[in-house]
N, C-alpha and C positions, 0 to 999 in steps of 0.2 A: 113554643121555644124549640121543640124537637126538629120541626121542619127546617127553620133557618140554620140550625146547627148541622143538619145533614147536607144542606146546600153548601155551607161553608166548607165542610169536610170534602165534598166532591170537588169544590174549587181548589182546595189545597192539594188534593191528589193530582188534578190536572196541571196545576202550577208546578208541582215537583217533577212530573213527567216531562213537561215542556222544558224545564230547566235542564234536565238530563240530555234532552235532544239538542239544546242550544250550546251547551258547554264546549264541545269540540269544534264548533263552527268558526268562531273568531280566533283562528290559529291556536286552538287548544285553550282559549281564554288566557293566553300567556302574554297579555299586554295590560298596562296599568288600568286603562279604561274598562277592559273586560273583567279584570280582577275586581274592580270596584263594583261593577254590575253584578258579579257573582255574589259578593258580600251583601249588597243591597237586597237582591232577590232572596237570598237565604234568610236574612234578617226579617224581611217582610213575611215570608212564609212561616218563619218561626213565631213571629208575633201573632199571625193568624191561627197557628196551631195552639198557642197558649190561650188565646181568647176562646177558641172552640172547646178546649179542655175545661176551661173555667165555666163556660156556659152550660156544658153538658153535665159537668160535675160527676163524670163517670170514674169508676175505679180504674186503677192502672191495669192495662191488659197484660197477658202473658208474654207478649213479644217485648214490650217496653220494659217489663220487670226483668226479663232475661238480659236485656241490653244495657241495663243500668251500670253494671261493673265496667263495661267497655266505654260507656259515656263518661264515667268517672275518670278513666285513664286518659281519654282524649282531653278532658277539661284540665286534668292535672298537668299535662304537657303545656296547654295554653296558659295555665297559671304561671308556669316557670318562664315562658316567653314574656308574659306581662312583667314579671319581676326583673328579667333582663332589661326590659325597656325602662322601667321605673327607676331601677337602681344603677343604670348606666353600665350594665355588664354586657356591653355591645360596642362594636366599633362603627356601627352604622344604625343609628336610632330609627331613621326613616324606613330602612329595609326591615328591621325587626318589628316595627309597628305594622307594616304591610303583612308580614307573615302572621302576626297575631290576629289580624282581621280575617285572613284566610283560614286560620285554624279555628276561629269561632264559627265561620261559615260552614266548615266541614263538620263541626260538632252539631250544629243545628240541622244540617242535612242528614246526619246519622239518626237523630231523634225523629225527624220527619219520616224517614223511610221505615224505621223500625216500628213506629206506631201506626202510621197511615196504611201501610201495606200488610196489615196483620192477618188478613184472610187469604184463603187459597186463590180466590178469583183475582184479588188485587195483586197478589204476588206473581201470578202468571202474567198479568198485564205489565207489571214492572219488568219482568224478564223479556217479554215481547218487545217493549219499547227499547230496551238495550240492544236487542237483536236488530230492530229497525234502524237504530242509529249506527250500529256497526256496519250494517249492509249498505247504508248510504255512503259511509266513509269508504268502504271497499269499492263500491261502484264508481264513486267520484274519483278516487285515486287511480283506479285501473283505467278509466276512460281518459283522464288527463294524460296518463303516461303513454297509453297505446295510440292516442290521437296525435301526440306531439304538441298539444296546446300548452301543457305544463303550467297551469294557473292555480290560484287559490281563491277561495271565496272572498277573502279580505286581503288585498294586496296582490303583488305578483310573486311568482316563484323564481328565485334566483339560485338556489342551491338544490342539491340532490336531484338534478335533472336526469331523467331516465329511471328514477326510482319512484314508486308509489308513496305519496305522503298524505293523501287525503286532504283535509283542510288544515293539517299541521305543517310546520316548516321542516321538521326533522323526521326522517323515515322511521327512526327508532321510536318516536312518540306515537306515530300511527300504529306501529307494531305493538306497542304497549297497550294502546286502546283496544286494538283488535283481539289481543289476548283475553281481555276482560269480556268483551262482547261475544267472542267465540265461546268462552266458558259459559256465559249465560245461555247461549243457544244450545250448547250440548246438554246443559243441565235441564233445560226445558224439554228437549227431545227425549231424554231419558225419563223425565218426570211424567210425560204424557204417554209413555209406552203402555200397552195393555198387558194384562196378566194371563192371557190365554196361553195354553200350552203351545210351544213353538212349532210353527209350520212354515215351510219356505214361502208359501203364498202370503203369509203375514209380512215377511221381509220385503216381498215385492210391493205389498200395499204401503209399507212405510216409505218406499222410494217413489211411488207413483201416486199415492193417495194424498189426503189433506196435509199430512206431515211432510210431503215432498217439497212444499214451499219452504218449510223450515230447513230441510236438507239443502235446498238450492241456495238459501241464504248462507248456510255454513260453507258450502263450496265456494261461493263468491268471496266470503271473508278470508278463506284460506288462500285463494288465489292472490288477493291483495296483500296478505301477510308475506307470501313468497315474493311478490313483486316489489315489496318494500326493500328486499335484499338486506334486511336487518339480520345480522348473524345471531346476535344474542336473543332477539325477539323470537325468531323461529326456533332456536335451540331451547329457549325457556318454555315456550308453549308446548312443543311436542314432548319435551322431557317431563313436564308437569302432567300432560295427558297420559303418558305411559306409566309414570309413577302412581298417580292417583287411580288410573284405570286398573292397574294391577291389584291395588287394594280393594277397588270396587268389585272386581270379579271374585275376590276371596270372600267379600261380605255377603254376596247373594248367590248361594249355591243353586237355588231353584231356577233362576233365570240366567245362569252363567253363559249358556250358549247364545241366547238372544243378545245379552249385553256385550259379549265378546264380539259378535258379528257387527254390532253397531259401532263399537270402538275401532274395530279393524277397518270398517268402511271409512271412518274419518281419517285414518292414517293412510291406507292403501289407495282408496279412490281419490281423495282430495290431494294428498301430497305426492304420491308416486305416479299417478296417471294424469290428472287434470293439470297439476302444477308444472309438469314437464313442459307444457306449452307456454308457460308464463314466467320463465326466468329461473327455474330451479337450478339450471346449470351455472348461471351467473352467481347465484347464492352459494352454491357448493364451492366455486372458485374463490369467493371472498373468504369463506371459512377456512379453506385449505391454505390460503396465503396470508392468514392473520399473523402479524408480528407486533404484539402489543408493546414491546419495549423499544422499538426502533421507529424512526421516521422514514416513511416511504415517500419519495418525491417523484410524482408522476404527472405533475402539471396541475393537479387539482388540490386546492387548499383544504377542502372539507375532508378528503380522504386522509390527508396528513394529520388533521386534527384527530381523527378517529384513532390513528396509530400512535399518537402521542399520549394516549390515555394512561398507559403504564408508567410513563415518566411523570405525569401529573400525580398519580397515586403516590409515588415515592416522595415527591417534593411536598405533597400536602400532608403526609403523615405527621411531620413535626408539629403542624398546627393543631392536630388532634391531641398530641401529648401535652402541649403547652397549657391548655385549659380543659383537661379531660373531664373533670367533674361538672364545671359550669358552662363550658362552651364560650365561643366568642360572640354569640348573638345570632339569633335566627336571621337567615337571609344575608349573611355577611361574607360568604365564601368569595364572591367576586372581588370585593375590596381587599380581603386578606391575601388571597393568592396572587393578586397583582403586585403585591409588595415583596413576595418571597420567590416568585418564579425566576428560574435561572435563564440564562441566554439561550439554553437549548429549547426552551419553550418559546417559540417564535410567534405564537398565536394567542389570542385573548380567550381565556376560559372563564365563563361566568358560573359554571357548575363543575363539580368534581368528577362527573361521569361515573359516580359510584354513590348511590343514595345513602348507604350505610356510613361511608366515610364522611360525607357531607353533613349528615345529621349529627354525628359525634362532634365534628368541628364546630358546628353552629349551636346546637342545643346542649352539648355535653351529655354525660350519662344521666344527669338529672332530668333532662327533657326528652332524651331518646328512649330510655327504658320503658316509660309508660306507653309510647307508641309501639314498641316491639310487643309488649304484652297485649295491647289492643288487637294487633293483627293475629297473634297466636290464639287469643280467645275467640276471635271470629273463625279461625280455622278449626278450633276445638268444637264449636257449635256445628259447623258444617260437617265435620267428621262424625259427630254423634248422629246427625240426621242421615248421613250416608250409610251408616251401619244399622239403621233401623229396617230390618227385613220385612216388618209387617206393613210398611207404607212405601209403595213404589214412588209416589210423588215426592215424599220427603227425601228419600234416598237419592232420587235424580237431582233435585235442587241442591242437596248437600254436595253431591259429586261436582256439579258445575261450579258452585262457590269455592270448593276446595281447589279445583283446577285453576281458577282465576287468581286466587290468593297465592298459591304456590308459584304460578308462572311469573307473577310480578316480583315475588321474593327472589327468584332466580335472576330475572332480568335486571333487577336493581343493583346487582353486583358490577355491572358494566355500563349502566346508563343512569339517567336522572329523570325517569318518568314521574316520580313522586314530587318533583319540583314544578311540574306542569299542572296547573289547576284542574284542567279537564280530567286528566288521568288520576290525579290524587283524589278528586271528588268521587270519581267512578269507583276507585279502589275502596274508598270508605263505604260506598253503596254495596260493593261486593261483600265486604265484611258484614254489613247489615243483613245482606241476603243469607249469610251463614247463620245468623241468629234467627231469621224468619224461617229458614228451612226446617229448623228443629222445634219451633215454638208457635207457628201460625195455626189457625184453626179454620174450619169450614164456616161459612156465613150462615149459621143456623140460629134458632132461638136459644138453643143450648150450645155452649162452646165446647163440644166434645172433641178431643183429639182423635184424629183418624190416620 
């Protein structure tokens, strides 16, 4: 019975990793058919996981035990969406049911990641797969933009021409995805650093040795992030990197010089030197000329939509106040806002371009607060790991998870990454990595923390 269980677990691990690679490819899984496939695959993997747990009859591991409160919060939010659907507390029952299915899929994915990737070797593999996925998105987006082909894997690209979007339609969603995969790569780089006394020859080895491939992947993802010309995406990632990086330097006095040089290289080499050749000036111009409360008419409808966001926020706020506690129903913003938008809003908005505002409008406080606590608990676990001076690996992974979680928290103030299934699912995985960073173990006969 043990051998079949091990084979099933290996199959589940492979399936989960392939799912993470697949999610961003079909336009961020932001189509009905790809959402349905996401739900089907997560349910299938979840059923396999439950069967394997029953067959092995093993005790709950430390990672799953630590993740149970977060799982409870996720399920609590889905329970509220179920009540919205059953009790008719929604203006669009079909959309609410779709969001319920997606929420269940995210919950199952969280369980799978927290339990299956409980060892250090598996956790490193998970981080590496996220880096591979982000590197592919960066390479694909950069090549499409530089070559002038401007295509997508699924369908043709008609908007954001001249901006890197990867396999997403919206440049901001590529930026959001890269924030998470960059964070995974930075965390892996810091986790695998050695603990020898610092010497300059070691820094050269990091750039030219085996870790050089990881650094090259980080450079490529940074180039694509800049080429996306996403103002909030770039601001969110580098702000998060600097904020969490400052705490990280305070947490590890022994290796402060080494860690400082690694973080400085990420900012100076990637952003200020390499990215100068890939559109940093255009990004700087977009940030300097931002006018959130006014419509800028320059012949491009998409740019006008970006500048209308401030007006959308103001006109959507009354919707939040109307049903502050219960919300109008998950997934209903498009229907709701279409009825109240003024003549000044000349474009169609299916999302609020502010995840916090949209969650309150749709889920109300009853459904939104458990999600907020879920993210904060993931950040708490990541920070606990980051401040563990006795384990370089745990501290590095905790740092990466913290950067990813904080970056998307910042980015969500001006975009809707958490409404895109690929980014929402990867964000749930990043929160799970926060749990794993602090509670994983080496794959030994005795599960001793190290």
